N, C-alpha and C positions, 0 to 999 in steps of 0.2 A: 641742313634747311633744302627746303625745297627747288629748284630750280622752275624759274616761270615759264610757265608753256610757250610755247613755240605755235601754236595754231591759226597765225594768222598769215595766210597768203599773199604775198603782196609786191606790188610792183609802181613804179613813177612814170609814167607816162601821160602825151598830150592826147588831146579828146577835139580830135579834129570835129566841125561840124557838121549837121543830118544834115545839109546842100552834100555836102562832101562824100558823106558816108551812105548818102542816096545813089552819089554815082561811084561807091565801089560795089555796088550790090550791082548795081546794072553790068559791070567788066566782068563781074563773076559769074553773072548768068549768061554772058558771051561764051566766057570764059570752057563753064560748062557742057556746052554743045561743039566744043572742038578740040577737048580733052578728052580721049580714053582711058580710062584704066580709074584705081582706086585712089580719087581724092578728098582729104576732110577737108571741105569748104571753109574757111570763119565765118561768122555770123557778120554783115558786111556795119551795125550797125550797131555792134559789139566792140570794132576795129580802136583799135591807139596804135597811137607814135611810143614806142617803148623804151625810155632810159636808162632804167633799170631795175631788172627783174631782183629781186630781198629770196625769192623762197618764201619756206614757212618760220615767220617773226612771233617775238612777241611783243605783249602788250607797250610793253616798255622797249621797245625797241622801236615801232610805231612814233614817241615823243620823242628818240634823240635821229630817227630819218626825218620827224619833221624839222626838227631844228635846225639840221645841219640844212636839207631842202633852202631850206624858208634863206637862212645867211647866200645862197649864192643864187637862187632866184630872184629873191627882192632888190639882187643889182642890173640885174639884165633887165634892159628894154623889149618891148614889146616885139616879133620877130616876124616876116612876110616872109610864109610859105607855098608852095606848092606840093600838089599831090601829081604826081604824072611820072610816064614812064615804066613798062614793065619789065622784070628781070626774074632769076631765082639765083638763091643759092642750094649748094655751094657751084654750080656753072652748069651750061648748058649737058654735056654728057652725062650728067648724076642728077636731075633736077629733085629737088628735097621742097622746097619751099616757093613757094610764087609768089612776086611780091609787087607794091608798085613805091616807086622813089620817092623821094623828094629832092624837092626843088628849093630854091628862094636864099633867104639869109641861113646857111647849110652849113658854112663854118662856124657865121657864131655861135648855131645848135650843139657845133662840134665840142666848141670850145666851152658854152656852159653845160654840155656832159660830159667832161676832160672834167670842169673843173668840184660838178657833183660825185664823180666816181671819186677825186680826192681828200673831199670831206665823208664821202662813206667807208672808208677806208679806213677814214682815222677812230670810228665808231668799228669796227669791228669785222668791216661787208667786205669781202677778196673781191680784187678789179676784174670785170672781165676779159676771157683771154682772150679774145676777139678784137678787133676796130671795131667804133662803132661806124656800125653805117644803116640811115635810117629810115625805116622804109615802114610801109601799113604790111601786111601777112595777109593775101588775098587765099592761100590754101596750102596743104602739106601733102604730099605726095608721097601715100603708105609702100608702093612697091614702082622705083622710077623703071626697074626691066619692064611692066606693063602700061606703062605710063604710055600711051602715044597723041603723038599730035599736041606735044607740050613747045616742042620750039617755034612751029608755024604758029602756031597759036599768039606766042609772045612774039614774035616778028610781027604779026596780021596787027595787033592792039600795042604795039612799043611806044608809037607817040599818042598812047592814052592820057589826055587831061582830065581830074577828078573835080581839078578848079583849085582857087586859092584863096588862103584866109588869113587875118592876121593872129599871132598864134599869143594870149595876156593870159595864161593862164595853163596851171598843172594841176595835177592829180596824184597822191595816193590810194592808190585802189587796192582793195579786194577782191582776189578770186576766187569759187567758191566752185570746185568741181562738180557737174551730176553725168547722168549720161548722157541729156539734153542738152548740155556744152556748161560753158562758163558763165558763170553769173557775177558781173563785177557788180560793187558798191564801191563811192567815193566814200573813204575815209578823211583826206584831209587837203585843201584846194590853198593854189599857191597863186598871186600874182605876180604876172611881173611890173617891172618897177616902169611908171610912165613918167 
């Protein structure tokens, strides 16, 4: 019997409103002027608050993920979230990922993410090995030894606020990689309980 092809690169995420993504782009322009070195900047308009990255999955996996996600998201009231404050992973001495943090109903968001992880584990997807840290990725530093001005730039914009919004939906996205960057397609929409 032929195994089903796992050719859909997918993740579950919240998509902030366009006004917040515009503010993310504004911050990126400022950071580009202050940080020297090789940084792969994300496209602001394609930025997401990722709750689970699945990797390559099959059509059948999509159905199972949607059923598991629907079960938990339907029980969740809308969340009040704010995109603010800059930072980096793993830390200031060896910065690899530049990000904007998330404030507001973060405890409720983390509880939802934990319940989703539990559901996805039941259908064969391993739990994430690290703690959930909600953020929007601004850029990835290729070689931290050659990056200059990172700490100063992050301090300069540490109180940057891209805006607040009520999160009442989430999406299963497909990501197609190409030389110009990833192209995202919404496979399924999940609405929070109102």
